[in-house]
C-alpha positions in Angstrom: 180.7 192.1 138.8 178.6 191.0 141.7 179.1 191.9 145.4 180.4 189.5 148.0 178.4 187.9 150.7 179.6 190.5 153.2 181.3 193.8 152.7 184.4 193.1 154.8 186.3 190.1 156.1 185.7 191.4 159.6 182.1 190.3 159.3 183.0 186.6 158.8 181.8 185.0 162.1 183.7 182.3 163.9 183.1 178.9 162.3 181.8 180.5 159.1 183.0 181.5 155.7 182.0 184.3 153.3 183.0 185.6 149.9 184.2 189.2 150.1 184.8 191.6 147.2 188.3 193.0 147.5 189.0 195.5 144.8 188.6 193.6 141.5 189.0 190.1 143.1 186.9 188.0 145.4 188.3 186.4 148.5 186.9 183.3 150.3 187.3 184.2 154.0 186.9 181.6 156.7 187.1 182.5 160.4 187.9 179.4 162.5 186.4 178.7 165.9 189.5 180.3 167.6 188.8 183.5 165.7 191.7 183.3 163.2 190.9 184.5 159.8 192.0 182.5 156.7 191.7 184.0 153.3 191.9 182.3 149.9 191.0 183.1 146.3 187.3 182.6 145.8 187.9 181.4 142.2 187.5 177.7 141.6 190.6 176.1 140.1 188.6 174.1 137.7 186.2 176.4 135.8 187.1 179.8 137.4 183.6 180.1 139.0 183.2 181.8 142.3 182.8 179.3 145.2 180.1 179.6 147.8 180.2 178.7 151.5 178.3 175.6 152.5 177.5 176.1 156.2 176.2 172.6 156.7 179.4 170.9 155.5 181.7 173.8 156.3 183.1 173.5 152.8 183.6 175.8 149.8 181.4 174.5 146.9 181.6 175.4 143.2 178.2 176.1 141.8 179.4 175.3 138.2 180.4 171.7 138.6 180.0 170.7 142.2 183.7 170.6 143.4 184.1 170.9 147.1 187.0 172.4 148.9 187.6 172.1 152.7 187.4 175.2 154.9 191.1 175.7 154.2 190.4 176.0 150.5 192.2 172.8 149.6 191.4 169.5 148.2 188.5 168.2 146.1 186.1 166.4 148.5 
């Protein structure tokens, strides 16, 4: 098991996302520009890989097959 990008969701800066290790699971945490924290499963729904934050596009990207999810963790862009 690998660590997350940051060690707590509190370290997710406004307008950015980060993968956080929460017990045995990983959470994709996105803090919007208003400071509201949004948390989703970091596991891609296609191949069960861990998504990564793409700061240029503000999307969650799957490194296994290239699927992209918006900052709300939905859709396949």
